[in-house]
Biopython code that builds the backbone (N, CA, C, O; Angstrom):
import numpy as np
from Bio.PDB.StructureBuilder import StructureBuilder

atoms = [
    (1, "MET", "N", (-91.372, 167.936, 152.747)),
    (1, "MET", "CA", (-92.482, 166.871, 152.921)),
    (1, "MET", "C", (-92.995, 166.709, 150.979)),
    (1, "MET", "O", (-93.037, 165.726, 150.238)),
    (2, "ILE", "N", (-93.284, 168.088, 150.764)),
    (2, "ILE", "CA", (-93.421, 168.240, 149.254)),
    (2, "ILE", "C", (-92.587, 167.705, 148.054)),
    (2, "ILE", "O", (-92.692, 167.185, 146.943)),
    (3, "ASN", "N", (-91.257, 168.379, 149.424)),
    (3, "ASN", "CA", (-89.315, 167.479, 148.367)),
    (3, "ASN", "C", (-90.114, 166.271, 148.229)),
    (3, "ASN", "O", (-90.724, 166.048, 147.183)),
    (4, "ALA", "N", (-90.163, 165.111, 149.682)),
    (4, "ALA", "CA", (-90.265, 164.166, 148.992)),
    (4, "ALA", "C", (-91.404, 163.292, 147.997)),
    (4, "ALA", "O", (-91.511, 162.142, 147.572)),
    (5, "LEU", "N", (-91.890, 164.109, 147.943)),
    (5, "LEU", "CA", (-93.348, 163.520, 147.221)),
    (5, "LEU", "C", (-93.083, 164.107, 146.355)),
    (5, "LEU", "O", (-93.636, 163.609, 145.374)),
    (6, "MET", "N", (-92.586, 164.844, 146.130)),
    (6, "MET", "CA", (-92.379, 165.242, 144.964)),
    (6, "MET", "C", (-90.995, 164.216, 143.943)),
    (6, "MET", "O", (-90.658, 164.047, 142.771)),
    (7, "ILE", "N", (-90.744, 163.937, 144.810)),
    (7, "ILE", "CA", (-89.056, 163.070, 144.355)),
    (7, "ILE", "C", (-89.871, 161.260, 143.880)),
    (7, "ILE", "O", (-89.524, 160.759, 142.810)),
    (8, "PHE", "N", (-91.055, 160.379, 144.937)),
    (8, "PHE", "CA", (-90.870, 159.916, 144.746)),
    (8, "PHE", "C", (-92.640, 160.200, 143.436)),
    (8, "PHE", "O", (-92.676, 159.237, 142.669)),
    (9, "HIS", "N", (-93.678, 161.059, 143.199)),
    (9, "HIS", "CA", (-93.557, 160.995, 142.111)),
    (9, "HIS", "C", (-93.472, 161.024, 140.441)),
    (9, "HIS", "O", (-94.238, 161.070, 139.479)),
    (10, "ALA", "N", (-92.057, 160.969, 140.724)),
    (10, "ALA", "CA", (-91.860, 161.192, 139.336)),
    (10, "ALA", "C", (-90.922, 160.360, 139.203)),
    (10, "ALA", "O", (-90.145, 160.515, 138.262)),
    (11, "ILE", "N", (-90.726, 159.076, 140.266)),
    (11, "ILE", "CA", (-90.381, 157.757, 140.068)),
    (11, "ILE", "C", (-91.202, 156.613, 139.820)),
    (11, "ILE", "O", (-90.755, 155.506, 139.522)),
    (12, "ILE", "N", (-93.150, 157.077, 140.029)),
    (12, "ILE", "CA", (-93.973, 156.436, 139.742)),
    (12, "ILE", "C", (-94.028, 156.215, 138.668)),
    (12, "ILE", "O", (-94.027, 155.103, 138.140)),
    (13, "SER", "N", (-94.137, 158.183, 137.720)),
    (13, "SER", "CA", (-94.275, 157.926, 136.318)),
    (13, "SER", "C", (-93.618, 157.464, 135.864)),
    (13, "SER", "O", (-93.716, 156.844, 134.805)),
    (14, "VAL", "N", (-92.441, 157.673, 136.745)),
    (14, "VAL", "CA", (-91.231, 156.915, 134.928)),
    (14, "VAL", "C", (-91.873, 154.973, 135.637)),
    (14, "VAL", "O", (-92.754, 154.455, 134.951)),
    (15, "LEU", "N", (-91.738, 154.757, 135.969)),
    (15, "LEU", "CA", (-92.204, 154.016, 136.720)),
    (15, "LEU", "C", (-93.930, 152.859, 136.144)),
    (15, "LEU", "O", (-93.929, 151.637, 135.993)),
    (16, "LEU", "N", (-95.107, 153.782, 135.963)),
    (16, "LEU", "CA", (-95.491, 153.528, 134.815)),
    (16, "LEU", "C", (-94.979, 154.025, 133.677)),
    (16, "LEU", "O", (-95.847, 154.889, 133.556)),
    (17, "VAL", "N", (-94.308, 154.191, 132.769)),
    (17, "VAL", "CA", (-94.298, 154.067, 131.198)),
    (17, "VAL", "C", (-93.662, 153.544, 130.828)),
    (17, "VAL", "O", (-93.363, 153.070, 129.731)),
    (18, "LEU", "N", (-93.101, 153.575, 132.494)),
    (18, "LEU", "CA", (-91.848, 151.226, 131.835)),
    (18, "LEU", "C", (-92.702, 150.259, 131.658)),
    (18, "LEU", "O", (-92.538, 149.383, 130.808)),
    (19, "MET", "N", (-93.855, 150.334, 132.568)),
    (19, "MET", "CA", (-95.159, 149.662, 132.624)),
    (19, "MET", "C", (-95.258, 149.047, 131.394)),
    (19, "MET", "O", (-94.966, 147.939, 130.946)),
    (20, "VAL", "N", (-95.838, 150.246, 130.889)),
    (20, "VAL", "CA", (-97.053, 150.350, 130.262)),
    (20, "VAL", "C", (-95.953, 150.192, 128.593)),
    (20, "VAL", "O", (-96.229, 149.608, 127.545)),
    (21, "LEU", "N", (-94.912, 150.852, 128.919)),
    (21, "LEU", "CA", (-94.422, 149.900, 127.748)),
    (21, "LEU", "C", (-94.277, 148.513, 126.909)),
    (21, "LEU", "O", (-94.342, 148.099, 125.752)),
    (22, "LEU", "N", (-94.025, 148.035, 128.314)),
    (22, "LEU", "CA", (-93.672, 146.274, 128.670)),
    (22, "LEU", "C", (-94.525, 145.195, 127.977)),
    (22, "LEU", "O", (-94.426, 144.026, 127.601)),
    (23, "GLN", "N", (-95.719, 146.551, 128.017)),
    (23, "GLN", "CA", (-97.150, 145.064, 128.313)),
    (23, "GLN", "C", (-97.280, 145.258, 126.715)),
    (23, "GLN", "O", (-97.250, 146.400, 126.257)),
    (24, "PHE", "N", (-97.457, 143.891, 125.683)),
    (24, "PHE", "CA", (-97.901, 143.523, 124.394)),
    (24, "PHE", "C", (-100.150, 143.730, 124.961)),
    (24, "PHE", "O", (-100.982, 143.201, 125.698)),
    (25, "GLY", "N", (-100.012, 144.948, 123.856)),
    (25, "GLY", "CA", (-101.026, 144.920, 123.558)),
    (25, "GLY", "C", (-101.974, 143.564, 123.011)),
    (25, "GLY", "O", (-101.703, 142.452, 122.557)),
    (26, "LYS", "N", (-102.845, 144.088, 123.229)),
    (26, "LYS", "CA", (-104.611, 142.609, 123.175)),
    (26, "LYS", "C", (-104.054, 142.355, 121.783)),
    (26, "LYS", "O", (-103.468, 141.272, 121.784)),
    (27, "GLY", "N", (-104.017, 143.031, 120.437)),
    (27, "GLY", "CA", (-103.778, 142.318, 119.344)),
    (27, "GLY", "C", (-102.523, 142.069, 119.600)),
    (27, "GLY", "O", (-102.309, 142.693, 118.560)),
    (28, "ALA", "N", (-101.045, 141.646, 120.112)),
    (28, "ALA", "CA", (-100.529, 141.042, 119.915)),
    (28, "ALA", "C", (-99.982, 139.930, 119.389)),
    (28, "ALA", "O", (-99.016, 140.086, 118.642)),
    (29, "GLU", "N", (-100.518, 138.456, 119.685)),
    (29, "GLU", "CA", (-100.659, 137.657, 119.378)),
    (29, "GLU", "C", (-101.799, 137.138, 118.712)),
    (29, "GLU", "O", (-102.028, 135.930, 118.775)),
    (30, "ALA", "N", (-102.624, 137.991, 118.010)),
    (30, "ALA", "CA", (-103.146, 137.586, 116.728)),
    (30, "ALA", "C", (-102.948, 137.648, 115.842)),
    (30, "ALA", "O", (-102.565, 138.776, 115.531)),
    (31, "GLY", "N", (-102.997, 136.721, 114.794)),
    (31, "GLY", "CA", (-102.156, 136.929, 113.428)),
    (31, "GLY", "C", (-103.065, 138.083, 112.078)),
    (31, "GLY", "O", (-104.146, 138.346, 111.553)),
    (32, "LEU", "N", (-101.183, 138.505, 112.135)),
    (32, "LEU", "CA", (-102.288, 139.282, 111.247)),
    (32, "LEU", "C", (-103.360, 138.905, 109.910)),
    (32, "LEU", "O", (-104.340, 139.614, 109.685)),
    (33, "ILE", "N", (-102.954, 137.436, 108.893)),
    (33, "ILE", "CA", (-102.902, 137.598, 107.772)),
    (33, "ILE", "C", (-104.026, 136.417, 107.564)),
    (33, "ILE", "O", (-104.898, 136.163, 106.732)),
    (34, "SER", "N", (-103.167, 135.417, 109.651)),
    (34, "SER", "CA", (-105.093, 134.338, 109.267)),
    (34, "SER", "C", (-105.375, 134.539, 110.802)),
    (34, "SER", "O", (-104.609, 134.861, 111.710)),
    (35, "GLY", "N", (-106.801, 134.230, 110.803)),
    (35, "GLY", "CA", (-107.300, 135.291, 111.679)),
    (35, "GLY", "C", (-107.402, 133.796, 113.316)),
    (35, "GLY", "O", (-108.421, 133.854, 114.003)),
    (36, "THR", "N", (-106.419, 132.783, 113.653)),
    (36, "THR", "CA", (-106.747, 132.404, 114.444)),
    (36, "THR", "C", (-106.318, 132.851, 116.241)),
    (36, "THR", "O", (-106.371, 132.113, 117.225)),
    (37, "GLY", "N", (-106.021, 133.894, 116.183)),
    (37, "GLY", "CA", (-105.935, 134.531, 117.923)),
    (37, "GLY", "C", (-107.127, 134.873, 117.981)),
    (37, "GLY", "O", (-107.562, 134.486, 119.066)),
    (38, "SER", "N", (-108.044, 135.487, 117.299)),
    (38, "SER", "CA", (-108.914, 136.528, 116.504)),
    (38, "SER", "C", (-109.368, 135.872, 118.190)),
    (38, "SER", "O", (-109.438, 136.910, 118.849)),
    (39, "ASP", "N", (-109.662, 134.807, 119.057)),
    (39, "ASP", "CA", (-110.646, 134.179, 119.831)),
    (39, "ASP", "C", (-109.995, 134.874, 121.075)),
    (39, "ASP", "O", (-110.947, 135.173, 121.795)),
    (40, "ALA", "N", (-109.076, 135.191, 121.548)),
    (40, "ALA", "CA", (-108.047, 135.649, 122.609)),
    (40, "ALA", "C", (-108.412, 137.018, 121.968)),
    (40, "ALA", "O", (-109.410, 137.483, 122.517)),
    (41, "VAL", "N", (-108.090, 137.537, 121.319)),
    (41, "VAL", "CA", (-108.434, 139.281, 121.511)),
    (41, "VAL", "C", (-109.942, 139.397, 121.676)),
    (41, "VAL", "O", (-110.099, 140.140, 122.644)),
    (42, "PHE", "N", (-110.709, 139.155, 121.369)),
    (42, "PHE", "CA", (-111.960, 139.123, 122.318)),
    (42, "PHE", "C", (-112.795, 138.345, 123.218)),
    (42, "PHE", "O", (-113.925, 138.243, 123.693)),
    (43, "SER", "N", (-111.953, 137.990, 123.201)),
    (43, "SER", "CA", (-112.854, 137.122, 125.283)),
    (43, "SER", "C", (-112.402, 138.344, 125.853)),
    (43, "SER", "O", (-111.314, 138.853, 125.583)),
    (44, "GLY", "N", (-113.350, 138.875, 126.747)),
    (44, "GLY", "CA", (-112.807, 139.709, 127.815)),
    (44, "GLY", "C", (-112.877, 138.169, 129.643)),
    (44, "GLY", "O", (-113.407, 138.164, 130.754)),
    (45, "ALA", "N", (-112.117, 137.351, 128.950)),
    (45, "ALA", "CA", (-112.500, 135.957, 130.541)),
    (45, "ALA", "C", (-110.268, 136.517, 130.706)),
    (45, "ALA", "O", (-109.877, 136.206, 131.831)),
    (46, "THR", "N", (-109.348, 137.034, 130.009)),
    (46, "THR", "CA", (-108.068, 136.711, 130.057)),
    (46, "THR", "C", (-108.247, 137.811, 131.725)),
    (46, "THR", "O", (-109.001, 138.776, 131.844)),
    (47, "GLY", "N", (-106.966, 137.054, 133.187)),
    (47, "GLY", "CA", (-107.258, 137.044, 134.170)),
    (47, "GLY", "C", (-106.244, 138.806, 134.499)),
    (47, "GLY", "O", (-106.121, 139.716, 135.319)),
    (48, "GLY", "N", (-105.855, 138.414, 133.427)),
    (48, "GLY", "CA", (-104.132, 139.150, 133.416)),
    (48, "GLY", "C", (-102.382, 138.574, 134.544)),
    (48, "GLY", "O", (-102.231, 137.778, 135.471)),
    (49, "ASN", "N", (-101.614, 139.313, 133.936)),
    (49, "ASN", "CA", (-100.776, 138.676, 134.025)),
    (49, "ASN", "C", (-100.013, 139.934, 135.412)),
    (49, "ASN", "O", (-100.509, 140.979, 135.832)),
    (50, "ILE", "N", (-98.700, 139.270, 135.789)),
    (50, "ILE", "CA", (-98.065, 140.676, 136.962)),
    (50, "ILE", "C", (-98.288, 141.574, 136.376)),
    (50, "ILE", "O", (-99.255, 142.069, 136.955)),
    (51, "LEU", "N", (-98.097, 142.039, 135.745)),
    (51, "LEU", "CA", (-97.840, 143.596, 134.214)),
    (51, "LEU", "C", (-98.761, 144.169, 134.661)),
    (51, "LEU", "O", (-98.508, 145.233, 135.227)),
    (52, "THR", "N", (-100.415, 143.637, 134.584)),
    (52, "THR", "CA", (-101.125, 144.658, 134.659)),
    (52, "THR", "C", (-101.584, 145.104, 135.573)),
    (52, "THR", "O", (-102.309, 146.096, 135.641)),
    (53, "HIS", "N", (-100.986, 143.995, 136.924)),
    (53, "HIS", "CA", (-101.520, 144.329, 138.674)),
    (53, "HIS", "C", (-100.487, 145.206, 138.682)),
    (53, "HIS", "O", (-100.983, 146.269, 139.055)),
    (54, "ILE", "N", (-99.192, 145.378, 138.458)),
    (54, "ILE", "CA", (-98.339, 146.261, 138.529)),
    (54, "ILE", "C", (-98.740, 148.061, 138.116)),
    (54, "ILE", "O", (-98.615, 149.136, 138.703)),
    (55, "THR", "N", (-99.250, 147.618, 136.824)),
    (55, "THR", "CA", (-99.510, 148.837, 136.156)),
    (55, "THR", "C", (-100.697, 149.898, 136.517)),
    (55, "THR", "O", (-100.836, 151.091, 136.248)),
    (56, "THR", "N", (-101.859, 148.532, 137.573)),
    (56, "THR", "CA", (-103.025, 148.976, 138.060)),
    (56, "THR", "C", (-102.490, 149.892, 139.123)),
    (56, "THR", "O", (-103.020, 150.993, 139.276)),
    (57, "VAL", "N", (-101.091, 149.373, 140.154)),
    (57, "VAL", "CA", (-100.946, 149.518, 141.219)),
    (57, "VAL", "C", (-100.340, 151.253, 141.274)),
    (57, "VAL", "O", (-100.510, 152.219, 142.017)),
    (58, "LEU", "N", (-99.856, 151.066, 140.497)),
    (58, "LEU", "CA", (-98.660, 152.801, 139.414)),
    (58, "LEU", "C", (-99.330, 153.670, 139.548)),
    (58, "LEU", "O", (-98.935, 154.623, 140.220)),
    (59, "ALA", "N", (-101.025, 153.675, 138.760)),
    (59, "ALA", "CA", (-101.862, 154.290, 138.042)),
    (59, "ALA", "C", (-102.553, 155.145, 139.651)),
    (59, "ALA", "O", (-102.632, 156.355, 139.863)),
    (60, "ILE", "N", (-102.851, 154.307, 140.312)),
    (60, "ILE", "CA", (-104.035, 154.164, 141.645)),
    (60, "ILE", "C", (-102.171, 155.086, 142.137)),
    (60, "ILE", "O", (-102.152, 156.278, 141.830)),
    (61, "LEU", "N", (-101.425, 154.778, 142.513)),
    (61, "LEU", "CA", (-100.499, 155.550, 143.032)),
    (61, "LEU", "C", (-100.280, 156.295, 143.164)),
    (61, "LEU", "O", (-100.034, 156.693, 144.303)),
    (62, "PHE", "N", (-100.168, 157.350, 141.692)),
    (62, "PHE", "CA", (-100.030, 158.113, 140.346)),
    (62, "PHE", "C", (-100.399, 159.137, 140.791)),
    (62, "PHE", "O", (-99.826, 160.194, 141.058)),
    (63, "LEU", "N", (-102.190, 158.517, 140.926)),
    (63, "LEU", "CA", (-103.096, 159.658, 141.473)),
    (63, "LEU", "C", (-103.582, 160.187, 142.311)),
    (63, "LEU", "O", (-104.085, 161.308, 142.231)),
    (64, "GLY", "N", (-103.530, 159.402, 143.420)),
    (64, "GLY", "CA", (-103.700, 159.351, 144.843)),
    (64, "GLY", "C", (-102.869, 160.874, 145.189)),
    (64, "GLY", "O", (-103.268, 161.985, 145.537)),
    (65, "ASN", "N", (-101.449, 160.258, 144.881)),
    (65, "ASN", "CA", (-100.494, 161.359, 145.015)),
    (65, "ASN", "C", (-100.711, 162.316, 144.402)),
    (65, "ASN", "O", (-100.755, 163.313, 145.123)),
    (66, "SER", "N", (-100.948, 162.584, 142.922)),
    (66, "SER", "CA", (-101.375, 164.030, 142.492)),
    (66, "SER", "C", (-101.750, 165.006, 143.208)),
    (66, "SER", "O", (-101.445, 166.182, 143.409)),
    (67, "ILE", "N", (-102.677, 164.046, 143.637)),
    (67, "ILE", "CA", (-104.681, 164.547, 143.666)),
    (67, "ILE", "C", (-103.551, 165.233, 145.399)),
    (67, "ILE", "O", (-103.499, 166.459, 145.494)),
    (68, "PHE", "N", (-103.005, 164.625, 146.225)),
    (68, "PHE", "CA", (-102.716, 164.561, 147.097)),
    (68, "PHE", "C", (-101.698, 165.891, 147.539)),
    (68, "PHE", "O", (-101.761, 166.656, 148.502)),
    (69, "LEU", "N", (-100.198, 165.755, 145.746)),
    (69, "LEU", "CA", (-99.815, 166.770, 146.334)),
    (69, "LEU", "C", (-100.796, 168.720, 145.615)),
    (69, "LEU", "O", (-100.645, 169.941, 145.652)),
    (70, "ALA", "N", (-101.496, 167.898, 145.211)),
    (70, "ALA", "CA", (-102.583, 168.561, 144.383)),
    (70, "ALA", "C", (-103.239, 169.806, 145.646)),
    (70, "ALA", "O", (-103.019, 171.007, 145.804)),
    (71, "LYS", "N", (-103.743, 169.227, 146.065)),
    (71, "LYS", "CA", (-104.092, 169.738, 148.086)),
    (71, "LYS", "C", (-103.402, 170.743, 148.748)),
    (71, "LYS", "O", (-103.820, 171.748, 149.323)),
    (72, "LEU", "N", (-101.163, 169.889, 148.408)),
    (72, "LEU", "CA", (-101.005, 170.331, 149.427)),
    (72, "LEU", "C", (-100.494, 172.002, 149.554)),
    (72, "LEU", "O", (-100.381, 172.849, 150.441)),
    (73, "GLN", "N", (-100.162, 171.829, 147.370)),
    (73, "GLN", "CA", (-100.323, 172.965, 147.488)),
    (73, "GLN", "C", (-101.170, 174.279, 147.091)),
    (73, "GLN", "O", (-100.566, 175.300, 146.762)),
    (74, "SER", "N", (-102.638, 174.236, 147.128)),
    (74, "SER", "CA", (-103.612, 174.804, 147.438)),
    (74, "SER", "C", (-103.661, 175.447, 148.856)),
    (74, "SER", "O", (-104.120, 176.575, 149.033)),
    (75, "THR", "N", (-103.131, 174.617, 149.920)),
    (75, "THR", "CA", (-103.118, 175.093, 151.248)),
    (75, "THR", "C", (-101.395, 176.031, 151.766)),
    (75, "THR", "O", (-100.961, 176.796, 152.627)),
    (76, "LYS", "N", (-100.934, 175.241, 150.463)),
    (76, "LYS", "CA", (-100.185, 176.226, 151.196)),
    (76, "LYS", "C", (-99.811, 177.683, 151.194)),
    (76, "LYS", "O", (-99.547, 178.387, 152.168)),
    (77, "THR", "N", (-99.845, 178.105, 149.524)),
    (77, "THR", "CA", (-100.422, 179.381, 149.279)),
    (77, "THR", "C", (-101.346, 179.774, 149.318)),
    (77, "THR", "O", (-102.019, 178.746, 149.240)),
    (78, "SER", "N", (-102.612, 181.246, 149.447)),
    (78, "SER", "CA", (-103.529, 181.546, 148.984)),
    (78, "SER", "C", (-103.142, 182.817, 148.202)),
    (78, "SER", "O", (-103.506, 183.888, 148.688)),
    (79, "SER", "N", (-102.655, 182.823, 147.392)),
    (79, "SER", "CA", (-102.042, 184.081, 146.779)),
    (79, "SER", "C", (-101.727, 183.705, 145.747)),
    (79, "SER", "O", (-101.576, 182.545, 145.366)),
    (80, "SER", "N", (-101.468, 185.672, 144.626)),
    (80, "SER", "CA", (-101.821, 184.415, 143.164)),
    (80, "SER", "C", (-100.908, 185.500, 142.891)),
    (80, "SER", "O", (-101.305, 186.537, 143.423)),
    (81, "ILE", "N", (-100.110, 185.599, 142.420)),
    (81, "ILE", "CA", (-99.630, 186.308, 140.928)),
    (81, "ILE", "C", (-99.905, 187.649, 140.490)),
    (81, "ILE", "O", (-99.341, 188.725, 140.290)),
    (82, "MET", "N", (-101.272, 186.972, 140.419)),
    (82, "MET", "CA", (-101.648, 188.637, 139.683)),
    (82, "MET", "C", (-102.766, 189.338, 140.578)),
    (82, "MET", "O", (-103.914, 189.751, 140.413)),
    (83, "ASP", "N", (-101.703, 189.248, 141.759)),
    (83, "ASP", "CA", (-102.601, 190.092, 143.375)),
    (83, "ASP", "C", (-101.988, 191.953, 143.237)),
    (83, "ASP", "O", (-102.528, 193.050, 143.094)),
    (84, "GLY", "N", (-100.976, 191.574, 143.344)),
    (84, "GLY", "CA", (-100.119, 192.544, 142.790)),
    (84, "GLY", "C", (-100.398, 193.906, 141.513)),
    (84, "GLY", "O", (-100.197, 195.120, 141.459)),
    (85, "GLU", "N", (-100.770, 193.213, 140.927)),
    (85, "GLU", "CA", (-101.558, 194.020, 139.776)),
    (85, "GLU", "C", (-101.959, 194.641, 138.980)),
    (85, "GLU", "O", (-102.177, 194.076, 137.909)),
    (86, "ALA", "N", (-102.337, 196.507, 139.134)),
    (86, "ALA", "CA", (-103.358, 196.821, 138.819)),
    (86, "ALA", "C", (-104.689, 196.207, 137.715)),
    (86, "ALA", "O", (-104.430, 195.473, 136.761)),
    (87, "PRO", "N", (-105.916, 196.601, 138.012)),
    (87, "PRO", "CA", (-106.430, 196.093, 136.994)),
    (87, "PRO", "C", (-106.488, 196.626, 135.367)),
    (87, "PRO", "O", (-105.720, 197.578, 135.222)),
    (88, "ILE", "N", (-107.018, 196.350, 134.437)),
    (88, "ILE", "CA", (-107.566, 197.101, 132.931)),
    (88, "ILE", "C", (-107.884, 197.443, 132.793)),
    (88, "ILE", "O", (-107.153, 198.216, 132.175)),
    (89, "SER", "N", (-108.859, 197.844, 132.756)),
    (89, "SER", "CA", (-110.777, 198.647, 131.989)),
    (89, "SER", "C", (-110.264, 198.832, 131.423)),
    (89, "SER", "O", (-109.216, 199.475, 131.489)),
    (90, "ARG", "N", (-110.754, 198.360, 130.601)),
    (90, "ARG", "CA", (-110.808, 197.648, 128.565)),
    (90, "ARG", "C", (-112.588, 197.565, 128.812)),
    (90, "ARG", "O", (-113.054, 196.772, 129.630)),
    (91, "PRO", "N", (-113.654, 198.685, 127.820)),
    (91, "PRO", "CA", (-114.997, 197.890, 127.679)),
    (91, "PRO", "C", (-114.063, 196.708, 126.864)),
    (91, "PRO", "O", (-112.908, 196.567, 126.460)),
    (92, "LEU", "N", (-115.536, 195.855, 126.905)),
    (92, "LEU", "CA", (-116.074, 194.142, 126.495)),
    (92, "LEU", "C", (-115.887, 194.711, 124.651)),
    (92, "LEU", "O", (-114.940, 194.153, 124.095)),
    (93, "ASN", "N", (-116.389, 195.345, 124.085)),
    (93, "ASN", "CA", (-117.096, 195.399, 122.683)),
    (93, "ASN", "C", (-116.140, 196.785, 122.093)),
    (93, "ASN", "O", (-116.525, 197.917, 121.798)),
    (94, "THR", "N", (-115.355, 196.441, 122.074)),
    (94, "THR", "CA", (-114.565, 197.675, 120.854)),
    (94, "THR", "C", (-114.147, 197.947, 119.878)),
    (94, "THR", "O", (-113.100, 198.431, 119.447)),
    (95, "ASP", "N", (-115.481, 197.436, 119.336)),
    (95, "ASP", "CA", (-116.054, 197.562, 117.371)),
    (95, "ASP", "C", (-117.753, 198.935, 118.148)),
    (95, "ASP", "O", (-118.258, 199.914, 117.600)),
    (96, "ALA", "N", (-118.160, 198.082, 119.944)),
    (96, "ALA", "CA", (-119.155, 199.851, 120.169)),
    (96, "ALA", "C", (-118.770, 201.744, 120.278)),
    (96, "ALA", "O", (-119.310, 202.836, 120.100)),
    (97, "GLN", "N", (-117.105, 200.957, 120.810)),
    (97, "GLN", "CA", (-116.905, 202.276, 120.568)),
    (97, "GLN", "C", (-115.832, 203.072, 119.062)),
    (97, "GLN", "O", (-115.784, 204.209, 118.592)),
    (98, "ALA", "N", (-115.237, 201.976, 118.785)),
    (98, "ALA", "CA", (-115.075, 202.186, 117.690)),
    (98, "ALA", "C", (-115.971, 203.563, 116.317)),
    (98, "ALA", "O", (-115.538, 204.605, 115.823)),
    (99, "SER", "N", (-116.961, 203.014, 116.204)),
    (99, "SER", "CA", (-118.825, 203.100, 115.705)),
    (99, "SER", "C", (-118.693, 204.719, 116.659)),
    (99, "SER", "O", (-118.369, 205.453, 115.724)),
    (100, "LYS", "N", (-118.724, 205.187, 117.288)),
    (100, "LYS", "CA", (-118.721, 206.521, 118.507)),
    (100, "LYS", "C", (-117.814, 207.094, 117.340)),
    (100, "LYS", "O", (-118.117, 207.323, 116.169)),
    (101, "LYS", "N", (-116.241, 207.307, 118.215)),
    (101, "LYS", "CA", (-115.742, 207.292, 116.955)),
    (101, "LYS", "C", (-115.367, 207.950, 116.292)),
    (101, "LYS", "O", (-114.477, 208.794, 116.192)),
    (102, "ASP", "N", (-116.487, 207.328, 115.519)),
    (102, "ASP", "CA", (-116.523, 207.776, 113.658)),
    (102, "ASP", "C", (-117.758, 208.397, 114.058)),
    (102, "ASP", "O", (-117.823, 209.495, 113.505)),
    (103, "GLU", "N", (-118.456, 208.244, 114.554)),
    (103, "GLU", "CA", (-119.687, 209.456, 114.103)),
    (103, "GLU", "C", (-118.674, 210.440, 114.750)),
    (103, "GLU", "O", (-118.327, 211.411, 114.078)),
    (104, "SER", "N", (-118.056, 210.231, 116.284)),
    (104, "SER", "CA", (-118.094, 211.440, 116.589)),
    (104, "SER", "C", (-117.014, 212.550, 115.411)),
    (104, "SER", "O", (-117.069, 213.772, 115.274)),
    (105, "THR", "N", (-116.115, 211.551, 114.726)),
    (105, "THR", "CA", (-115.245, 212.477, 113.792)),
    (105, "THR", "C", (-115.587, 213.363, 112.465)),
    (105, "THR", "O", (-114.750, 214.101, 111.945)),
    (106, "LYS", "N", (-116.964, 213.194, 111.964)),
    (106, "LYS", "CA", (-117.714, 213.301, 110.345)),
    (106, "LYS", "C", (-117.956, 214.373, 111.547)),
    (106, "LYS", "O", (-118.231, 214.537, 112.736)),
    (107, "PRO", "N", (-117.496, 215.239, 109.739)),
    (107, "PRO", "CA", (-118.197, 216.120, 110.053)),
    (107, "PRO", "C", (-120.124, 216.526, 110.080)),
    (107, "PRO", "O", (-120.786, 215.980, 109.197)),
    (108, "GLU", "N", (-120.556, 217.060, 110.664)),
    (108, "GLU", "CA", (-122.263, 216.740, 110.080)),
    (108, "GLU", "C", (-122.693, 217.931, 108.396)),
    (108, "GLU", "O", (-122.033, 218.827, 107.870)),
    (109, "ALA", "N", (-123.704, 217.490, 108.139)),
    (109, "ALA", "CA", (-124.502, 217.759, 106.806)),
    (109, "ALA", "C", (-125.134, 219.262, 107.165)),
    (109, "ALA", "O", (-126.347, 219.382, 107.340)),
    (110, "LYS", "N", (-124.486, 220.073, 107.234)),
    (110, "LYS", "CA", (-124.775, 221.213, 107.439)),
    (110, "LYS", "C", (-126.207, 222.168, 106.276)),
    (110, "LYS", "O", (-126.095, 222.737, 105.191)),
    (111, "THR", "N", (-127.406, 221.940, 107.181)),
    (111, "THR", "CA", (-128.994, 222.452, 106.480)),
    (111, "THR", "C", (-129.109, 223.337, 106.281)),
    (111, "THR", "O", (-129.479, 223.907, 107.308)),
    (112, "GLU", "N", (-128.992, 224.298, 105.118)),
    (112, "GLU", "CA", (-129.328, 225.036, 105.294)),
    (112, "GLU", "C", (-130.590, 225.813, 105.261)),
    (112, "GLU", "O", (-130.756, 226.054, 104.066)),
    (113, "LYS", "N", (-131.758, 226.435, 106.062)),
    (113, "LYS", "CA", (-132.412, 226.727, 106.330)),
    (113, "LYS", "C", (-133.481, 227.665, 105.452)),
    (113, "LYS", "O", (-133.623, 228.733, 106.048)),
    (114, "LYS", "N", (-133.819, 227.644, 104.935)),
    (114, "LYS", "CA", (-134.434, 228.634, 103.511)),
    (114, "LYS", "C", (-136.319, 229.339, 104.743)),
    (114, "LYS", "O", (-137.385, 229.042, 105.282)),
    (115, "SER", "N", (-135.017, 230.671, 104.306)),
    (115, "SER", "CA", (-136.276, 231.830, 104.857)),
    (115, "SER", "C", (-137.172, 231.493, 103.612)),
    (115, "SER", "O", (-136.911, 230.762, 102.656)),
    (116, "GLY", "N", (-138.775, 232.535, 104.003)),
    (116, "GLY", "CA", (-139.708, 231.878, 103.256)),
    (116, "GLY", "C", (-139.866, 234.028, 102.779)),
    (116, "GLY", "O", (-140.872, 234.719, 102.614)),
    (117, "LYS", "N", (-138.711, 234.307, 102.731)),
    (117, "LYS", "CA", (-139.356, 236.089, 101.969)),
    (117, "LYS", "C", (-139.404, 236.110, 100.353)),
    (117, "LYS", "O", (-139.775, 237.123, 99.759)),
]
sb = StructureBuilder()
sb.init_structure("model")
sb.init_model(0)
sb.init_chain("A")
sb.init_seg("    ")
for serial, (resi, resn, name, xyz) in enumerate(atoms, 1):
    if name == "N":
        sb.init_residue(resn, " ", resi, " ")
    sb.init_atom(name, np.array(xyz, "f"), 0.0, 1.0, " ", f" {name:<3s}", serial, name[0])
structure = sb.get_structure()
């Protein structure tokens, strides 16, 4: 079932890309030099053609199929590839350890005790 859904997902992906590439942009009919098509660009009254409706349906199918595939894959396995690995225990602050090492390797200054004789 998952293999069939993956193939369906690939087909939807290719069709969605093709539908987006086939569409003209909103500014495609507007002239670059003359402002004759500027009203069509800024008006939101266009209902859209068949390509926009097909693109919308494909986008909804793509999103729904993606969520469904993710849900199926998450319930399929509950283990991780990192489950068998031993944890690496390193301190989070390596600067603090470096300063401790420096202090332990420094020779301490010897203070001479003066006798009061």
